[in-house]
Every structure is written in C-alpha cells, then in structure tokens.
C-alpha positions in Angstrom: 4.7 19.9 44.1 7.1 17.7 42.2 9.6 20.0 40.5 12.6 18.9 38.5 11.7 18.1 34.9 12.7 20.6 32.3 9.8 20.2 29.9 6.2 18.9 29.8 5.4 16.1 32.2 3.3 13.7 30.2 2.5 10.9 32.6 2.6 10.1 36.3 1.9 6.9 38.1 2.2 5.5 41.6 3.9 2.3 42.6 1.5 -0.3 43.9 2.3 0.5 47.5 2.0 4.2 46.9 5.4 5.0 48.3 6.9 6.2 45.0 5.8 8.0 41.9 7.3 7.8 38.4 6.9 10.6 35.9 7.6 10.7 32.2 8.6 13.9 30.5 9.3 15.6 27.1 12.7 16.4 28.5 13.7 12.8 27.6 13.8 11.5 31.1 11.7 9.7 33.7 12.0 10.4 37.4 11.3 8.4 40.5 9.9 10.4 43.4 9.5 9.6 47.1 5.8 10.3 47.6 6.0 11.4 51.2 9.0 13.7 50.8 8.0 14.9 47.2 11.7 14.6 46.3 13.4 13.0 43.3 15.0 9.6 44.2 16.4 8.7 40.8 16.5 10.0 37.2 16.2 7.6 34.3 18.3 8.8 31.4 18.9 7.1 28.1 16.0 7.8 25.8 16.9 9.9 22.8 13.5 11.7 22.6 10.4 12.6 24.6 9.3 10.0 27.1 5.5 9.5 26.8 4.8 7.0 29.6 6.4 5.3 32.6 4.9 2.6 34.8 6.0 0.4 37.7 5.9 -3.4 37.5 3.4 -5.0 39.9 6.1 -5.7 42.5 7.6 -2.3 42.2 11.1 -3.6 41.3 11.1 -2.4 37.7 9.9 0.5 35.5 9.0 0.5 31.9 9.1 3.6 29.7 8.0 4.4 26.2 9.5 7.0 24.0 9.6 9.0 20.8 12.9 7.3 20.0 10.9 4.2 18.9 11.9 2.1 22.0 10.6 1.1 25.3 13.1 0.5 28.1 13.1 -1.5 31.3 14.8 -0.1 34.4 15.8 -1.2 37.8 13.6 0.9 40.1 16.1 0.8 43.0 19.2 1.8 41.1 17.8 3.5 37.9 20.1 1.2 35.8 18.8 0.3 32.4 18.0 -3.4 32.2 16.9 -3.7 28.6 16.0 -1.8 25.4 12.9 -3.1 23.6 13.5 -2.5 19.9 11.2 -3.4 17.1 8.7 -0.6 16.6 9.1 1.6 13.5 7.7 4.8 15.0 7.1 6.5 18.3 6.2 4.1 21.2 3.3 5.8 22.9 2.4 3.3 25.6 4.1 0.5 27.6 2.7 -1.4 30.6 3.3 -4.6 32.5 1.0 -7.5 32.7 -0.6 -8.1 36.2 1.9 -10.9 36.9 4.9 -8.9 35.6 5.9 -11.5 33.1 4.9 -9.5 30.0 5.0 -6.0 28.7 2.7 -4.6 26.0 3.7 -1.6 23.9 1.7 0.5 21.5 3.1 2.6 18.6 2.4 5.0 15.9 3.5 2.3 13.5 -0.1 0.9 13.8 1.0 -2.1 15.9 1.2 -3.3 19.5 3.8 -5.7 20.6 4.1 -8.2 23.5 7.4 -8.7 25.2 8.7 -11.4 27.6 10.2 -9.5 30.6 12.7 -12.3 31.4 14.2 -12.7 28.0 13.3 -9.1 27.0 12.4 -10.5 23.6 9.4 -9.7 21.5 7.0 -12.7 21.5 4.0 -11.4 19.6 3.1 -8.7 17.1 -0.5 -7.4 17.3 -1.5 -6.2 13.9 -4.9 -5.1 12.6 -5.4 -1.4 13.3 -5.4 0.9 10.3 -3.8 3.9 12.0 -1.6 4.7 15.0 -2.1 2.7 18.2 -2.2 5.2 21.1 -2.5 2.8 24.0 -2.5 -0.9 25.0 -3.2 -2.5 28.4 -3.9 -5.9 29.9 -7.1 -7.2 31.4 -6.9 -7.8 35.2 -6.2 -11.5 34.7 -3.7 -10.8 31.9 -5.6 -13.0 29.4 -6.6 -10.1 27.1 -5.2 -6.9 25.8 -7.2 -3.8 24.8 -5.8 -1.3 22.3 -7.0 2.2 21.3 -6.3 3.6 17.9 -6.6 6.7 15.7 -8.6 4.5 13.3 -11.6 5.3 15.6 -11.7 1.9 17.1 -10.6 0.0 20.2 -9.9 -3.7 19.9 -9.6 -6.7 22.3 -7.0 -9.3 21.6 -6.0 -12.6 23.2 -2.7 -12.3 25.0 -1.6 -15.9 24.3 -2.5 -15.8 20.6 -2.3 -12.1 19.7 -5.5 -12.7 17.7 -8.3 -10.2 17.5 -11.3 -11.1 19.6 -13.6 -8.0 19.2 -13.7 -4.6 17.6 -15.4 -1.7 19.4 -16.8 0.6 16.8 -18.8 3.8 17.4 -16.4 6.6 18.1 -16.3 9.3 15.4 -12.7 10.3 16.0 -9.5 8.7 17.1 -9.6 6.6 20.3 -6.8 7.8 22.6 -7.1 5.4 25.6 -8.9 2.2 26.4 -8.7 0.3 29.7 -10.5 -2.7 31.4 -12.5 -2.3 34.6 -11.1 -3.9 37.7 -13.3 -6.9 37.2 -12.4 -7.2 33.5 -16.1 -7.1 32.5 -16.1 -3.7 30.9 -13.8 -1.4 28.9 -13.9 2.4 28.9 -12.6 4.3 25.9 -11.8 8.0 25.5 -11.9 9.7 22.1 -11.3 12.9 20.2 -15.0 13.0 19.4 -15.6 14.4 22.9 -17.0 11.3 24.4 -16.0 8.4 26.6 -17.9 5.2 26.2 -18.4 2.1 28.3 -18.4 -1.3 26.7 -19.6 -4.7 28.1 -16.9 -7.1 27.0 -19.1 -10.2 27.1 -19.3 -9.6 23.4 -15.6 -10.5 23.2 -16.6 -14.2 23.5 -18.2 -14.0 20.1 -16.6 -14.2 16.6 -15.8 -10.8 15.2 -18.6 -10.5 12.7 -19.9 -7.2 11.3 -23.5 -7.6 12.6 -22.2 -8.5 16.1 -19.8 -5.5 16.1 -22.7 -3.2 15.1 -24.9 -4.6 17.8 -22.2 -4.0 20.4 -21.9 -0.3 19.5 -25.4 0.9 19.3 -25.9 3.9 21.5 -28.3 2.5 24.0 -28.6 3.0 27.7 -29.2 -0.7 28.3 -28.1 -4.0 27.0 -28.3 -4.8 23.3 -30.2 -8.0 22.5 -29.0 -9.9 19.5 -31.8 -10.9 17.1 -32.1 -14.5 16.1 -30.6 -13.7 12.7 -27.6 -12.0 14.3 -27.0 -14.9 16.6 -27.1 -17.3 13.7 -24.6 -15.2 11.7 -22.4 -15.1 14.8 -22.3 -18.9 14.9 -24.6 -19.6 17.8 -26.9 -22.8 17.7 -30.5 -22.3 16.8 -31.7 -23.6 20.1 -29.7 -21.1 22.2 -31.9 -18.5 23.9 -31.7 -14.9 22.8 -28.9 -13.1 24.7 -27.9 -9.7 25.7 -24.4 -9.1 24.5 -23.0 -5.7 25.3 -23.7 -2.1 25.7 -22.1 1.1 24.3 -23.1 3.8 26.8 -22.2 7.3 25.6 
C-alpha cells in the first residue's frame, strides 16, 4: 500500500522499466515511489491546486503533471526539481502526456483546447482547437504522428501532430467522452464515456476527409466493418474507379 498523500489520489502510472510509480493527488502534490519498497522517493511540490495527472517520460528522466492551477509542469524525476511551467491554458489542465520519443507533450484542458509543447524549449508549438466543450484527455499514437482527444462535447477527435489539424471526428457517444487512447499498434482507438459505454474505433477512417457522411458511417453501431456506399465514397473524395472499402467500426 502506498500511503502518504493527504487527499484523493487521482492518477498513478509506472515508469517504463517498472521500478518507480508516480501518483497525482488532490492534495496538490505528485509523489514518486519505489515500486519494490512501496516507499516515497520524492515529493513534487509547486502546483497551486489539485494535481490531476502525472506521467513519466519514455526514458524515465522526467515527469509531467497537470493541475487545477491551469498549468502543466515538467520535473526532473531524479531530483524532483521543477524544470519548467507550461502556461497558456485558461482553465484546469486535465491531462498531460509525453510523445513516444519524449520530444513533445500534449495537454488537455477545460478551456476546450489541447496544446502541444516542445520539451526542449518548453514552448507551446501548436494549439488544437475544435471541440465545443471541455477536453478531458489527449494522448499520442504509438508512432507520435497523431493525437486523440476526448471531450465533454460527446466526441473524440484525431489530429495530426505536425499540423494540429483535425483528421477525424468519432461521433456516437450520448454523453461526454472522458478518455480516448490508441491501441499499441495505432490501428484502433478506445473511448470511455459517461453514457455507460466504451467503444472501439478503427482509425483507418482517419485517412479520409472529415465529411459528415463519412463520420456517420464510422460511428454506426455494428459488430463488423462498415462498408461505404459508392455515394459516400464519392462525397469523401475517392475516385469513381476505386473499389468499395470497409472503413471503420464502432463497436459498443
């Protein structure tokens, strides 16, 4: 049992090698723990509000935290020294995570945006805007080329990391979407929602333009692949001589 926080523990995550755990708490701190000893190694103090998430960088040398105080912060995992404060969001920062290569961080906020940050310069490099309500989470695809966001506007969306442009909208949930993550091979996304369901999406539809008919086809509640009609393919911009294709599934 890991005891030490003085309020709700809201998130816990292992380092990649499993030797350490980082926890985030409503007491305004994050803690680093030795997994084998179940003892606190370091306490990360600086946030001026509840800490919602904490995560290690891929190499385990840094930690990123997200907080009610409208900031994310980068820490040295060995010393617990604060490296940088990521300022720019206008409301609670609910999520922060490193890219697979550690060069980027993506944050999600109740200000309806996600933001991409360069971890070397610690500067914001892109603003992801398009959701119509709070963004609850944001995370990278395994190759780092895409980001998936989950929002209280009842959608999840996929974005290009390099462009911060919307690639696809996953519609179908009947309540806010709290979490969305890619599968290890990057081929699917799983979403979790206040409507009492989790859904699996085939992200091959992310190669298409974001058109309404395509989005609707991608979110039909089928237990198999959705086949686009010839009219839907034409509206999506595919050539007339292209064979009919299966694009995605929304499995409830």
